[in-house]
N, C-alpha and C positions, 0 to 999 in steps of 0.2 A: 958540941952544937948550942945554937940558941935555945933557951927555954922554950919561946914562943914557939919557934917552930916544932918542937918535940911536943908540946901541948897540941899543936894543929894536928899533927900526924896521928896521934892518940885518939884524940875526939873523932876526926876524918874514918879512922880505922875503927872505931867503935860503931859510929853510924852505920858505917857498911856491913858490919857483921850483924847489927840487929836488924836491918831491913833486910837482909839475906835470911835471917832465922824466921823471921815474920813472914816471907814468902813460902818459907818451906813449910812450916805450920798451918797457914791460909791454904796451900796447895792439898795437903795431906788431911785436913779435916774437911773441907769441900767434897775431895773423892771417898773418904770414908762416909760421908752423909750420903752421898749419891748412891754409894753400894749397899748402905742399910735400907734407903729407900727402894731399891732394885729387890732386895730379898723380901723385906717386910709386905711391901705394897705390889710390887711389879712395875712399877714406874721405869718409865726410860732412862737411861743413863744420860740422854742428851738434851733434856728439858731444863 
């Protein structure tokens, strides 16, 4: 294969993987923060 195509595949795959990891970490962080506020302050999970 052409080196340019391989480079494009690697960069595209890395961008997709990093964005997926970022979304997963953000989702878990937000969920953890909401549960923490629910336990500590009795706040609603839907605010």
